PDB file of N, CA, C, O and CB in Angstrom:
ATOM      1  N   UNK A   1     -10.308 -79.884 -66.068  1.00  0.00           N
ATOM      2  CA  UNK A   1      -8.790 -79.035 -66.777  1.00  0.00           C
ATOM      3  C   UNK A   1      -9.469 -77.117 -67.020  1.00  0.00           C
ATOM      4  O   UNK A   1      -8.808 -76.092 -66.860  1.00  0.00           O
ATOM      5  CB  UNK A   1      -8.233 -80.084 -69.081  1.00  0.00           C
ATOM      6  N   UNK A   2     -11.103 -77.246 -67.477  1.00  0.00           N
ATOM      7  CA  UNK A   2     -11.442 -76.190 -67.817  1.00  0.00           C
ATOM      8  C   UNK A   2     -12.147 -75.568 -66.031  1.00  0.00           C
ATOM      9  O   UNK A   2     -12.023 -74.359 -65.840  1.00  0.00           O
ATOM     10  CB  UNK A   2     -12.476 -76.419 -69.286  1.00  0.00           C
ATOM     11  N   UNK A   3     -12.800 -76.387 -64.906  1.00  0.00           N
ATOM     12  CA  UNK A   3     -12.386 -76.183 -63.733  1.00  0.00           C
ATOM     13  C   UNK A   3     -11.314 -74.676 -62.892  1.00  0.00           C
ATOM     14  O   UNK A   3     -11.524 -73.729 -62.134  1.00  0.00           O
ATOM     15  CB  UNK A   3     -11.799 -77.411 -63.759  1.00  0.00           C
ATOM     16  N   UNK A   4      -9.739 -75.514 -63.922  1.00  0.00           N
ATOM     17  CA  UNK A   4      -9.166 -74.778 -63.532  1.00  0.00           C
ATOM     18  C   UNK A   4      -9.000 -74.092 -64.254  1.00  0.00           C
ATOM     19  O   UNK A   4      -8.276 -73.210 -63.793  1.00  0.00           O
ATOM     20  CB  UNK A   4      -8.464 -75.010 -63.078  1.00  0.00           C
ATOM     21  N   UNK A   5      -9.209 -73.946 -65.075  1.00  0.00           N
ATOM     22  CA  UNK A   5      -8.516 -72.496 -65.678  1.00  0.00           C
ATOM     23  C   UNK A   5      -9.509 -70.743 -65.748  1.00  0.00           C
ATOM     24  O   UNK A   5      -9.239 -69.682 -66.310  1.00  0.00           O
ATOM     25  CB  UNK A   5      -8.142 -72.998 -67.530  1.00  0.00           C
ATOM     26  N   UNK A   6     -10.842 -71.245 -64.764  1.00  0.00           N
ATOM     27  CA  UNK A   6     -11.839 -71.027 -64.524  1.00  0.00           C
ATOM     28  C   UNK A   6     -11.013 -70.237 -63.161  1.00  0.00           C
ATOM     29  O   UNK A   6     -10.690 -69.056 -63.035  1.00  0.00           O
ATOM     30  CB  UNK A   6     -12.914 -72.238 -64.560  1.00  0.00           C
ATOM     31  N   UNK A   7     -10.768 -71.796 -61.923  1.00  0.00           N
ATOM     32  CA  UNK A   7     -10.390 -70.915 -60.310  1.00  0.00           C
ATOM     33  C   UNK A   7      -8.965 -70.281 -60.328  1.00  0.00           C
ATOM     34  O   UNK A   7      -8.606 -69.865 -59.226  1.00  0.00           O
ATOM     35  CB  UNK A   7     -10.340 -72.100 -58.792  1.00  0.00           C
ATOM     36  N   UNK A   8      -8.107 -70.127 -61.321  1.00  0.00           N
ATOM     37  CA  UNK A   8      -7.215 -69.279 -61.824  1.00  0.00           C
ATOM     38  C   UNK A   8      -7.677 -68.431 -61.883  1.00  0.00           C
ATOM     39  O   UNK A   8      -7.507 -67.650 -60.946  1.00  0.00           O
ATOM     40  CB  UNK A   8      -6.679 -69.422 -62.747  1.00  0.00           C
ATOM     41  N   UNK A   9      -8.579 -68.019 -63.039  1.00  0.00           N
ATOM     42  CA  UNK A   9      -8.577 -66.177 -63.671  1.00  0.00           C
ATOM     43  C   UNK A   9      -9.819 -65.217 -62.417  1.00  0.00           C
ATOM     44  O   UNK A   9     -10.146 -64.049 -62.209  1.00  0.00           O
ATOM     45  CB  UNK A   9      -9.603 -66.106 -66.043  1.00  0.00           C
ATOM     46  N   UNK A  10     -10.270 -67.064 -61.670  1.00  0.00           N
ATOM     47  CA  UNK A  10     -11.156 -65.809 -60.004  1.00  0.00           C
ATOM     48  C   UNK A  10     -10.553 -65.179 -59.583  1.00  0.00           C
ATOM     49  O   UNK A  10     -10.820 -63.988 -59.423  1.00  0.00           O
ATOM     50  CB  UNK A  10     -11.683 -66.239 -58.518  1.00  0.00           C
ATOM     51  N   UNK A  11      -8.874 -66.063 -59.033  1.00  0.00           N
ATOM     52  CA  UNK A  11      -8.155 -65.758 -57.931  1.00  0.00           C
ATOM     53  C   UNK A  11      -7.412 -64.787 -58.554  1.00  0.00           C
ATOM     54  O   UNK A  11      -7.321 -63.833 -57.782  1.00  0.00           O
ATOM     55  CB  UNK A  11      -7.413 -66.848 -57.243  1.00  0.00           C
ATOM     56  N   UNK A  12      -6.728 -64.539 -59.786  1.00  0.00           N
ATOM     57  CA  UNK A  12      -6.218 -63.338 -60.481  1.00  0.00           C
ATOM     58  C   UNK A  12      -7.391 -61.708 -60.184  1.00  0.00           C
ATOM     59  O   UNK A  12      -7.260 -60.553 -59.779  1.00  0.00           O
ATOM     60  CB  UNK A  12      -6.163 -63.923 -62.341  1.00  0.00           C
ATOM     61  N   UNK A  13      -8.102 -62.303 -60.523  1.00  0.00           N
ATOM     62  CA  UNK A  13      -9.430 -61.563 -59.853  1.00  0.00           C
ATOM     63  C   UNK A  13      -8.943 -61.461 -58.399  1.00  0.00           C
ATOM     64  O   UNK A  13      -7.944 -60.992 -57.854  1.00  0.00           O
ATOM     65  CB  UNK A  13     -11.035 -62.512 -59.970  1.00  0.00           C
ATOM     66  N   UNK A  14      -9.481 -61.765 -58.204  1.00  0.00           N
ATOM     67  CA  UNK A  14      -9.670 -61.250 -56.532  1.00  0.00           C
ATOM     68  C   UNK A  14      -8.642 -60.607 -56.349  1.00  0.00           C
ATOM     69  O   UNK A  14      -8.784 -59.584 -55.679  1.00  0.00           O
ATOM     70  CB  UNK A  14      -9.762 -62.327 -55.302  1.00  0.00           C
ATOM     71  N   UNK A  15      -7.045 -60.985 -56.927  1.00  0.00           N
ATOM     72  CA  UNK A  15      -6.230 -60.148 -56.137  1.00  0.00           C
ATOM     73  C   UNK A  15      -5.858 -59.156 -57.101  1.00  0.00           C
ATOM     74  O   UNK A  15      -4.873 -58.441 -56.912  1.00  0.00           O
ATOM     75  CB  UNK A  15      -5.040 -60.838 -55.456  1.00  0.00           C
ATOM     76  N   UNK A  16      -6.844 -59.030 -58.498  1.00  0.00           N
ATOM     77  CA  UNK A  16      -6.171 -57.043 -58.814  1.00  0.00           C
ATOM     78  C   UNK A  16      -7.416 -56.734 -57.821  1.00  0.00           C
ATOM     79  O   UNK A  16      -6.873 -56.479 -56.746  1.00  0.00           O
ATOM     80  CB  UNK A  16      -6.322 -55.921 -61.092  1.00  0.00           C
ATOM     81  N   UNK A  17      -8.962 -56.620 -57.637  1.00  0.00           N
ATOM     82  CA  UNK A  17      -9.678 -56.343 -56.667  1.00  0.00           C
ATOM     83  C   UNK A  17      -8.598 -55.778 -54.931  1.00  0.00           C
ATOM     84  O   UNK A  17      -8.401 -54.900 -54.092  1.00  0.00           O
ATOM     85  CB  UNK A  17     -10.631 -57.825 -56.644  1.00  0.00           C
ATOM     86  N   UNK A  18      -8.418 -56.490 -55.185  1.00  0.00           N
ATOM     87  CA  UNK A  18      -7.287 -56.197 -53.263  1.00  0.00           C
ATOM     88  C   UNK A  18      -6.412 -55.425 -53.476  1.00  0.00           C
ATOM     89  O   UNK A  18      -6.013 -54.604 -52.650  1.00  0.00           O
ATOM     90  CB  UNK A  18      -6.217 -57.568 -52.415  1.00  0.00           C
ATOM     91  N   UNK A  19      -5.576 -55.691 -55.657  1.00  0.00           N
ATOM     92  CA  UNK A  19      -4.824 -54.615 -54.716  1.00  0.00           C
ATOM     93  C   UNK A  19      -5.406 -53.109 -55.451  1.00  0.00           C
ATOM     94  O   UNK A  19      -4.422 -52.370 -55.494  1.00  0.00           O
ATOM     95  CB  UNK A  19      -2.796 -54.821 -54.808  1.00  0.00           C
ATOM     96  N   UNK A  20      -6.205 -52.635 -55.836  1.00  0.00           N
ATOM     97  CA  UNK A  20      -6.981 -51.837 -56.213  1.00  0.00           C
ATOM     98  C   UNK A  20      -7.180 -51.657 -55.465  1.00  0.00           C
ATOM     99  O   UNK A  20      -6.691 -50.530 -55.397  1.00  0.00           O
ATOM    100  CB  UNK A  20      -7.701 -51.862 -56.844  1.00  0.00           C
ATOM    101  N   UNK A  21      -7.890 -51.950 -53.935  1.00  0.00           N
ATOM    102  CA  UNK A  21      -8.158 -51.464 -52.605  1.00  0.00           C
ATOM    103  C   UNK A  21      -7.377 -51.384 -51.944  1.00  0.00           C
ATOM    104  O   UNK A  21      -7.357 -50.450 -51.142  1.00  0.00           O
ATOM    105  CB  UNK A  21      -8.858 -51.940 -51.974  1.00  0.00           C
ATOM    106  N   UNK A  22      -6.715 -52.010 -51.970  1.00  0.00           N
ATOM    107  CA  UNK A  22      -5.593 -51.837 -50.704  1.00  0.00           C
ATOM    108  C   UNK A  22      -4.457 -50.654 -51.286  1.00  0.00           C
ATOM    109  O   UNK A  22      -3.717 -50.184 -50.422  1.00  0.00           O
ATOM    110  CB  UNK A  22      -4.638 -53.597 -50.330  1.00  0.00           C
ATOM    111  N   UNK A  23      -4.261 -50.081 -52.912  1.00  0.00           N
ATOM    112  CA  UNK A  23      -3.468 -48.620 -52.792  1.00  0.00           C
ATOM    113  C   UNK A  23      -3.921 -47.602 -53.944  1.00  0.00           C
ATOM    114  O   UNK A  23      -3.447 -47.128 -54.977  1.00  0.00           O
ATOM    115  CB  UNK A  23      -1.721 -48.842 -52.958  1.00  0.00           C
ATOM    116  N   UNK A  24      -5.599 -47.500 -52.877  1.00  0.00           N
ATOM    117  CA  UNK A  24      -6.133 -45.748 -53.126  1.00  0.00           C
ATOM    118  C   UNK A  24      -5.639 -45.246 -52.640  1.00  0.00           C
ATOM    119  O   UNK A  24      -4.896 -45.537 -51.703  1.00  0.00           O
ATOM    120  CB  UNK A  24      -7.274 -45.103 -52.870  1.00  0.00           C
ATOM    121  N   UNK A  25      -6.112 -43.333 -53.576  1.00  0.00           N
ATOM    122  CA  UNK A  25      -5.655 -42.393 -53.267  1.00  0.00           C
ATOM    123  C   UNK A  25      -5.769 -41.903 -51.393  1.00  0.00           C
ATOM    124  O   UNK A  25      -6.721 -42.222 -50.680  1.00  0.00           O
ATOM    125  CB  UNK A  25      -6.272 -41.604 -54.297  1.00  0.00           C
ATOM    126  N   UNK A  26      -4.830 -41.273 -51.029  1.00  0.00           N
ATOM    127  CA  UNK A  26      -4.858 -41.467 -50.267  1.00  0.00           C
ATOM    128  C   UNK A  26      -5.806 -39.597 -49.252  1.00  0.00           C
ATOM    129  O   UNK A  26      -5.610 -38.410 -49.513  1.00  0.00           O
ATOM    130  CB  UNK A  26      -3.416 -42.184 -50.246  1.00  0.00           C
ATOM    131  N   UNK A  27      -6.338 -39.968 -48.636  1.00  0.00           N
ATOM    132  CA  UNK A  27      -7.652 -39.308 -48.051  1.00  0.00           C
ATOM    133  C   UNK A  27      -6.772 -38.228 -47.170  1.00  0.00           C
ATOM    134  O   UNK A  27      -5.976 -38.636 -46.324  1.00  0.00           O
ATOM    135  CB  UNK A  27      -8.844 -40.491 -47.031  1.00  0.00           C
ATOM    136  N   UNK A  28      -6.975 -36.789 -47.430  1.00  0.00           N
ATOM    137  CA  UNK A  28      -6.295 -34.959 -47.000  1.00  0.00           C
ATOM    138  C   UNK A  28      -8.037 -35.732 -45.540  1.00  0.00           C
ATOM    139  O   UNK A  28      -9.213 -36.079 -45.649  1.00  0.00           O
ATOM    140  CB  UNK A  28      -6.718 -32.488 -49.095  1.00  0.00           C
ATOM    141  N   UNK A  29      -7.009 -35.586 -44.456  1.00  0.00           N
ATOM    142  CA  UNK A  29      -8.085 -35.200 -43.666  1.00  0.00           C
ATOM    143  C   UNK A  29      -8.801 -33.834 -43.476  1.00  0.00           C
ATOM    144  O   UNK A  29      -9.975 -33.853 -43.106  1.00  0.00           O
ATOM    145  CB  UNK A  29      -7.722 -35.508 -42.625  1.00  0.00           C
ATOM    146  N   UNK A  30      -8.118 -32.545 -43.723  1.00  0.00           N
ATOM    147  CA  UNK A  30      -8.713 -31.499 -43.691  1.00  0.00           C
ATOM    148  C   UNK A  30      -8.881 -30.513 -45.231  1.00  0.00           C
ATOM    149  O   UNK A  30      -8.068 -30.182 -46.094  1.00  0.00           O
ATOM    150  CB  UNK A  30      -8.003 -30.900 -42.601  1.00  0.00           C
ATOM    151  N   UNK A  31     -10.045 -30.321 -45.079  1.00  0.00           N
ATOM    152  CA  UNK A  31     -10.839 -29.963 -46.682  1.00  0.00           C
ATOM    153  C   UNK A  31      -9.926 -28.783 -47.356  1.00  0.00           C
ATOM    154  O   UNK A  31      -9.248 -27.934 -46.776  1.00  0.00           O
ATOM    155  CB  UNK A  31     -12.745 -29.235 -46.492  1.00  0.00           C
ATOM    156  N   UNK A  32     -10.127 -28.999 -48.826  1.00  0.00           N
ATOM    157  CA  UNK A  32      -8.770 -28.291 -49.781  1.00  0.00           C
ATOM    158  C   UNK A  32      -9.839 -26.964 -48.716  1.00  0.00           C
ATOM    159  O   UNK A  32      -9.222 -26.512 -47.751  1.00  0.00           O
ATOM    160  CB  UNK A  32      -8.599 -28.358 -52.391  1.00  0.00           C
ATOM    161  N   UNK A  33     -11.844 -26.228 -48.993  1.00  0.00           N
ATOM    162  CA  UNK A  33     -11.710 -25.787 -49.043  1.00  0.00           C
ATOM    163  C   UNK A  33     -11.702 -24.575 -48.506  1.00  0.00           C
ATOM    164  O   UNK A  33     -11.688 -23.424 -48.941  1.00  0.00           O
ATOM    165  CB  UNK A  33     -11.811 -26.149 -49.454  1.00  0.00           C
ATOM    166  N   UNK A  34     -11.723 -25.463 -46.691  1.00  0.00           N
ATOM    167  CA  UNK A  34     -10.816 -24.680 -45.562  1.00  0.00           C
ATOM    168  C   UNK A  34      -9.416 -24.343 -45.682  1.00  0.00           C
ATOM    169  O   UNK A  34      -8.978 -23.306 -45.182  1.00  0.00           O
ATOM    170  CB  UNK A  34     -10.781 -25.401 -44.395  1.00  0.00           C
ATOM    171  N   UNK A  35      -8.578 -25.284 -46.412  1.00  0.00           N
ATOM    172  CA  UNK A  35      -7.499 -24.914 -46.321  1.00  0.00           C
ATOM    173  C   UNK A  35      -6.920 -24.053 -47.894  1.00  0.00           C
ATOM    174  O   UNK A  35      -5.694 -24.105 -47.993  1.00  0.00           O
ATOM    175  CB  UNK A  35      -6.814 -26.190 -45.835  1.00  0.00           C
ATOM    176  N   UNK A  36      -7.540 -23.400 -48.925  1.00  0.00           N
ATOM    177  CA  UNK A  36      -7.627 -22.128 -49.437  1.00  0.00           C
ATOM    178  C   UNK A  36      -7.891 -21.005 -48.747  1.00  0.00           C
ATOM    179  O   UNK A  36      -7.091 -20.081 -48.898  1.00  0.00           O
ATOM    180  CB  UNK A  36      -8.381 -22.125 -50.240  1.00  0.00           C
ATOM    181  N   UNK A  37      -9.033 -20.808 -47.851  1.00  0.00           N
ATOM    182  CA  UNK A  37      -8.771 -19.398 -46.931  1.00  0.00           C
ATOM    183  C   UNK A  37      -7.321 -19.170 -46.201  1.00  0.00           C
ATOM    184  O   UNK A  37      -6.802 -18.063 -46.347  1.00  0.00           O
ATOM    185  CB  UNK A  37      -9.884 -19.385 -45.648  1.00  0.00           C
ATOM    186  N   UNK A  38      -6.860 -19.842 -45.673  1.00  0.00           N
ATOM    187  CA  UNK A  38      -5.990 -19.321 -44.818  1.00  0.00           C
ATOM    188  C   UNK A  38      -4.159 -19.688 -45.116  1.00  0.00           C
ATOM    189  O   UNK A  38      -3.759 -20.609 -44.403  1.00  0.00           O
ATOM    190  CB  UNK A  38      -6.577 -19.889 -43.431  1.00  0.00           C
ATOM    191  N   UNK A  39      -3.593 -19.364 -45.613  1.00  0.00           N
ATOM    192  CA  UNK A  39      -2.078 -19.024 -46.309  1.00  0.00           C
ATOM    193  C   UNK A  39      -1.821 -20.663 -44.529  1.00  0.00           C
ATOM    194  O   UNK A  39      -1.039 -21.587 -44.755  1.00  0.00           O
ATOM    195  CB  UNK A  39      -1.045 -16.268 -46.169  1.00  0.00           C
ATOM    196  N   UNK A  40      -2.649 -20.618 -42.995  1.00  0.00           N
ATOM    197  CA  UNK A  40      -1.774 -20.896 -42.404  1.00  0.00           C
ATOM    198  C   UNK A  40      -3.117 -21.796 -41.699  1.00  0.00           C
ATOM    199  O   UNK A  40      -3.797 -21.168 -40.887  1.00  0.00           O
ATOM    200  CB  UNK A  40      -0.745 -19.746 -41.774  1.00  0.00           C
ATOM    201  N   UNK A  41      -3.554 -23.425 -42.030  1.00  0.00           N
ATOM    202  CA  UNK A  41      -4.728 -23.633 -40.785  1.00  0.00           C
ATOM    203  C   UNK A  41      -4.556 -23.687 -39.742  1.00  0.00           C
ATOM    204  O   UNK A  41      -5.346 -24.527 -39.311  1.00  0.00           O
ATOM    205  CB  UNK A  41      -5.401 -24.559 -40.700  1.00  0.00           C
ATOM    206  N   UNK A  42      -3.837 -23.207 -38.777  1.00  0.00           N
ATOM    207  CA  UNK A  42      -3.492 -23.389 -37.578  1.00  0.00           C
ATOM    208  C   UNK A  42      -3.370 -22.409 -36.991  1.00  0.00           C
ATOM    209  O   UNK A  42      -2.337 -21.750 -37.117  1.00  0.00           O
ATOM    210  CB  UNK A  42      -2.615 -23.990 -37.424  1.00  0.00           C
ATOM    211  N   UNK A  43      -4.539 -21.952 -36.046  1.00  0.00           N
ATOM    212  CA  UNK A  43      -4.013 -20.186 -35.514  1.00  0.00           C
ATOM    213  C   UNK A  43      -2.502 -19.888 -34.200  1.00  0.00           C
ATOM    214  O   UNK A  43      -2.807 -20.840 -33.483  1.00  0.00           O
ATOM    215  CB  UNK A  43      -5.791 -19.411 -34.457  1.00  0.00           C
ATOM    216  N   UNK A  44      -1.834 -19.569 -33.827  1.00  0.00           N
ATOM    217  CA  UNK A  44      -1.839 -19.238 -32.881  1.00  0.00           C
ATOM    218  C   UNK A  44      -0.873 -20.636 -31.550  1.00  0.00           C
ATOM    219  O   UNK A  44       0.105 -21.289 -31.183  1.00  0.00           O
ATOM    220  CB  UNK A  44      -3.392 -18.831 -32.883  1.00  0.00           C
ATOM    221  N   UNK A  45      -2.878 -20.014 -31.382  1.00  0.00           N
ATOM    222  CA  UNK A  45      -2.835 -21.556 -30.413  1.00  0.00           C
ATOM    223  C   UNK A  45      -2.650 -23.296 -30.475  1.00  0.00           C
ATOM    224  O   UNK A  45      -2.201 -24.227 -29.807  1.00  0.00           O
ATOM    225  CB  UNK A  45      -3.948 -21.598 -29.952  1.00  0.00           C
ATOM    226  N   UNK A  46      -3.142 -23.089 -31.409  1.00  0.00           N
ATOM    227  CA  UNK A  46      -2.537 -24.230 -32.510  1.00  0.00           C
ATOM    228  C   UNK A  46      -3.809 -25.278 -32.799  1.00  0.00           C
ATOM    229  O   UNK A  46      -3.790 -26.474 -33.091  1.00  0.00           O
ATOM    230  CB  UNK A  46      -1.026 -25.229 -31.763  1.00  0.00           C
ATOM    231  N   UNK A  47      -5.468 -23.893 -32.505  1.00  0.00           N
ATOM    232  CA  UNK A  47      -6.193 -25.136 -32.113  1.00  0.00           C
ATOM    233  C   UNK A  47      -6.947 -23.701 -34.609  1.00  0.00           C
ATOM    234  O   UNK A  47      -7.189 -22.603 -35.111  1.00  0.00           O
ATOM    235  CB  UNK A  47      -7.677 -25.391 -29.389  1.00  0.00           C
ATOM    236  N   UNK A  48      -6.793 -25.768 -34.928  1.00  0.00           N
ATOM    237  CA  UNK A  48      -7.125 -25.362 -36.632  1.00  0.00           C
ATOM    238  C   UNK A  48      -8.343 -24.562 -36.839  1.00  0.00           C
ATOM    239  O   UNK A  48      -9.450 -24.707 -36.320  1.00  0.00           O
ATOM    240  CB  UNK A  48      -7.401 -26.732 -37.619  1.00  0.00           C
ATOM    241  N   UNK A  49      -8.010 -23.849 -37.539  1.00  0.00           N
ATOM    242  CA  UNK A  49      -9.427 -22.778 -38.593  1.00  0.00           C
ATOM    243  C   UNK A  49      -9.970 -23.314 -39.464  1.00  0.00           C
ATOM    244  O   UNK A  49      -9.533 -24.095 -40.310  1.00  0.00           O
ATOM    245  CB  UNK A  49      -9.066 -21.493 -39.502  1.00  0.00           C
ATOM    246  N   UNK A  50     -11.294 -22.781 -39.239  1.00  0.00           N
ATOM    247  CA  UNK A  50     -12.341 -23.297 -40.199  1.00  0.00           C
ATOM    248  C   UNK A  50     -13.085 -22.579 -40.147  1.00  0.00           C
ATOM    249  O   UNK A  50     -13.660 -22.250 -39.110  1.00  0.00           O
ATOM    250  CB  UNK A  50     -12.919 -24.426 -40.111  1.00  0.00           C
ATOM    251  N   UNK A  51     -13.290 -22.124 -41.270  1.00  0.00           N
ATOM    252  CA  UNK A  51     -13.987 -20.420 -41.609  1.00  0.00           C
ATOM    253  C   UNK A  51     -16.169 -21.599 -41.743  1.00  0.00           C
ATOM    254  O   UNK A  51     -17.265 -21.126 -41.443  1.00  0.00           O
ATOM    255  CB  UNK A  51     -12.838 -19.189 -44.375  1.00  0.00           C
ATOM    256  N   UNK A  52     -15.988 -22.440 -42.055  1.00  0.00           N
ATOM    257  CA  UNK A  52     -17.263 -22.914 -41.992  1.00  0.00           C
ATOM    258  C   UNK A  52     -17.270 -24.077 -40.736  1.00  0.00           C
ATOM    259  O   UNK A  52     -17.521 -25.140 -41.303  1.00  0.00           O
ATOM    260  CB  UNK A  52     -17.680 -23.488 -43.496  1.00  0.00           C
ATOM    261  N   UNK A  53     -17.160 -24.239 -39.785  1.00  0.00           N
ATOM    262  CA  UNK A  53     -17.379 -25.001 -38.444  1.00  0.00           C
ATOM    263  C   UNK A  53     -18.391 -23.685 -37.449  1.00  0.00           C
ATOM    264  O   UNK A  53     -18.762 -23.931 -36.301  1.00  0.00           O
ATOM    265  CB  UNK A  53     -15.487 -25.482 -37.604  1.00  0.00           C
TER     266      UNK A  53
END
């Protein structure tokens, strides 16, 4: 009976850990420090503007 309780607790822990990793925050591909320097992060040609590149 005790092993059944332990197995259920471990299964719940695994599910919670999986949900934690699956629902993480979305990463921003364009760095914030580069976004703050320009109104539009792209030139007229479509090239991404980056003062730090």
